[in-house]
N, C-alpha and C positions, 0 to 999 in steps of 0.2 A: 880688434873691436868690429862690430858689425851692427847694421840696422835692419829691422824686419818690419813688415806690415801685416797687421791682422784685419781681415775683412769678415763681415757677416753676410750670409747669403740672403740679404734682405733687398737686393737690387736685381734688375734684369741681368742675365749673364753677360750681355754685351757691355753693360756698364762696369760689371766686375772685371771684365777683360780690359777695358780702357784704364781703369785704375791700376791694374796689375802692370800694364805697359808703362804707365806714368811712374809707378814705383821703380821699375827696372831702369827707366831713363834717369831717375833722380838718385840713383846709387844704392838702392836697397838691395840687400843680399838675398833675402827670403821673403816670400809672400805666403801667408797662411790663410786658410779659409776655415772658419769655425765649423766644427761638426756639431752643429746646434739644431736640435729638433724644435720646430718642424719647418725649417727654412729650406732653401734649394739644396738638393742632394750634393754632398761634399765632393765625392770622387768624380761624379759626372762633370761638375764645374771645374775641378782641378785639371781634368784631362783636357777640357776646352782651353783653359788658361795656358796649358803647356804648349799648345799649338799656336798661341798668340805671343809667345815670348821666346827668348833664346838663352837667357843667362840665369834668371832668378831661380832659386830652389823653391819647390812648391810642396805643401803638405797640409794635413788637417791639424787644427789647433783648437781644442784637442779632441782626439777620439778617446774612447774608453774601453775597458775590457768586458763590459757588461751589455751594452745595447747592441754591440756587433761582436760576434765571436772573433777572437784574435786570428784564427785561420782565415776568416773572410777578410780581415784587415790585411793579412799577409798577401792574399790574392789581389786585393785592390791596390795595395802599395806596389807590388811587383808590376802590375799593369801600368800604373802611373809612372813608374820608373822607366818602363820601356817606351811609353808615349813621349815622355819628356827627355828621353836620351840621357838618363842618369842624373836627374835633378830632383827626384823625390826625397822627401824627408818626413819623418814620423814624429808628430806631437801626441803624446798620450798622457792622460791623467785619470782622476777618479771619476769625472763625469757627474752630471746631475740633471741636465736638461732632458725633458721627456720621460724621465724615470717613473714619475707618478702616473702619466697617461699610459705608459706601456706596461705598468705593473712590475717594474724591475726593482729588485732589492739588491743594493750593493753590499758586498761582504768583504771585509779586510782589504780595502782598496790598495794600500802599498804592496801587499803580497800579490794581489791579483794583477796589478801592473807589471810587477817583476816577472811573474809567470808568463804574462802575455808577451812581453818583450823577448823572453827566452824562446817561447814557441815560434813567434814571428821570425826570429833570426834563424832558427833551425829550418823552418819551411823555406825561407828565401835562399838558404844555402843549398837547397835541393835535396834535403834529407827526407827519408820516410820517417815519420815521428809517431811514437806512441807515448803520449804525454799524460802523466797521472799526477797533476798538481793538486794542491789542497783546494784551489778555486777553479782552475782551468783544467779541462779534460779534452783530450783529442785522441782518437783511437785509430792507430795505424793508417795514417793518410799522408799524402804529399801533394805539392802543387803539381799540376799536369802541364807545366811550362817552366822554362828556366828564366828567371828575372835577370836583367842585365848585370846587376850587382848582387853579390851574395850577402852583402851587409849594408843596409841603408842607414844613415845617421838617425839616432833616436834622441828626442828631447822628452824628458819627464817633466810634467808640470805639477807642481805641488806647493801649497802654502803651509804645510805642516812639516815638522821635523822628521817624522818617520818616512814620508815620501821623499823628502829632500836627501836624506841620507841614502835611501835606496837608490835615488837617481845618481848620486855621487858614485855608488858602487857599480852601476850598470850601464849608464847612458853616456852619450857624447856631450850632452848638455842638460842643464836643469833650468827650469823656468818658474818664476814666482810672480804671481799677480799682485799688483799694488805695492811692489817693492820700491817706494819712492823716497825713502829717507835713508840717510847715511847709516843710522843705527840699525835699520832693518836689513840693509844690504850687507852689512858686516856680520850680522847674525846668520843670515842666509848663506853667506860664503862659508862661515864656520861649520854649519850643519852639512853642507855638501862635502867640504873637505874631510870632515869626520868619516862620512860614509866612504869616500874614496880611499882614504888611508887604511881603513879596516879591510878594504877589499884588495889592498896592495897596489892601488893606482895612485898616480901622481895627481893631486888636486888641480895643478896647473894645466892638465890636459882637458879639463871639463869646463865648457862654456857656461857662464852664469848670466842668464837672461832675465832682465826686468821687464815684465809685461805690464805696460802702463797705458791707461787712457791718456790721450794727448789733445789738448786744445791750445792752439797758438793764435793769438789775436793781438791787435794793436793796443788794446786795453787789457792789461793783465787782470784787473779786478772782474772784468766781464768774463774772461776765460774761466776764472775760478768759480764764478756764479754758475756757469754752464755745468761744470762738473760736480757741484756740491750735492745734488740729489743722489747721483750714483755713488759718491763717496759715503754719504749717510747710510746707504743700504749696505755697503761693504763693512763699515764699522759696526753697524747694528747687528750684523749676522757673523761677525768675525769669530766670536768665541775664542778658540785657541789657535786660529789660523795665522796670527801674527806674533812675533816674538816680543816686540818692543812698544806696542801701543800703550800699554799701561805705564811702562817706565818713562815714556815721553809725555805722559799726561794726556793721551789722545783717546781714551775710552769715553764712552757716554754713560750717564748714570744708569745703573743696573735696573732700578725700579722703573725708569722711563721706558727703557727698551723692553722690559718684560711686559709692560702694559699694552704693547702692540700685539703681543701674542705670536704664534707661529705664522709665518707668511710663506705661501707656496712660491716656488722658484719663478713660475710664469707670471706672478702678479706684478713684477717690475718694481719701480721705486715709489709709486703712489702710496702704498700703505705706510711709508716712512715719513710722509710730509710733515707730521708734527715734530719731527726731530731735526728738520732742516735748519732752524735757527740756532741749534746747538753746535753745528758744525762750522768751525771757523776756517779762515784761509789756511791756517796752520795745518789743520786736518787734511785739507785738500791737497796741500803741497806734499804732505807725507805719503800720499797714495797715488799721485798722478804726476804727469808732466804738463804744466799749464802756465800761461803767462805770455809775455812777449817773446820774440825770438831770442833776445838777450837773456831773459830770465830762464828760458828753457835750456839754452846753451850752458849757462852756469850750473843749472841743476844736473844736467847730463855729466858735466865735468866732475862735479862732486860725487856722483854715484859711481863713475868710472874709478875715481881714486879710492872709493870704498870697496872695489873688487868686482863690480859689474863689468862684464865683458861684451854684452850685447843688449840691444834695446828693441823690444817688440812693441810697437805702438799701435793703438786703436784710435784712429782719428775721430775727433768730435768737433764738428764745426761750430763756430760762433756766428751771430748775425753778421752778414756781410763778408764772411769768410767761408769758402766752400770746403767740402771734404778734400777735394783735389788740392786746394791751397795748403791745407795742413800737410799733405804728402810732400808737396814741393818745398814748402818752407823747412820742414824737418830735414829732407834729403839734400837740398841745395844751399840752405843757409845755416841751420843749426849744426849739422854733422860736419861740414867743412870747417867751421869754427872750432868745434871740439877737437878735430884732428890736428888743426893748426896749433892749438894750445898745447896738446901733448908733444907734438913735434918740437915746439919751442922749448918745452920743459926738458925734453931729451937732449936737445942741443946745448942748453945751458949747463946741464950736468956734465957734458963732455968737454966743456971749455973751462 
């Protein structure tokens, strides 16, 4: 099991560095920086963070095969791996941020991600590549330097079955946003396992990461209220991105959602304000990690038992609780309690 931190480049680099060091000190294995347009540039920041740390893995969460050509991603990733002395990791998904502003049209995202991973791996292995994919093209080129590692770990991020199955076939790990219920975690694990099995891989080799907004407060209701707007947006725009919302009775009335109309990605949560009263604590718990330390601990234990092997949290502070407090509480209180619970369960089985 592992814990990971996701940051947005919305703070000065010095503060991002302080938070990364805190995560390292608090037991986190990986620190991700969102490749989100138009915040601070991801690889510049990651390179700086590498010089401020010694142990945590570092990577973009997530980059995509459309806004930046995969060959440029290979170049950036190889450079980061050199600077960090072998700690680079790649998170890649379909992407959406900045597409409208940049005039980018995504096409067949699961296939594009698969082709991108293939090209990146070939280039980082030092090969000269003439790549003629359906989506990705690269004409007789190579990296003009040798990255420290020929194969950097890859995490595919996807909330849909096609992407998750593809991730199971090609990646070292698969990541799902909002995978906060046992039912969703089990469906996620099943999709990844199907893709792995068809590719001749063992499903047990692939890490299953739940990417969850996390609010830890002394008042569990207050924590849920903080995350309610973002959960409303996710559910309203979910369409087919989740397996079990409908079966769990967690969808919103279709006519109410449709009345809002199309909402640009950059608009945030404000356009969904009319839906906030329809989103219950049960909705919030199904898509996030929130509540008291004890509530979040039990939630993580339940998800781990459902097959999740890693947790990538995006801290959301409540009044009186800082961003840094969320990192520390998760790393030094929640996670040790989770590990202790599983250690005890293992010991009990052996006696």
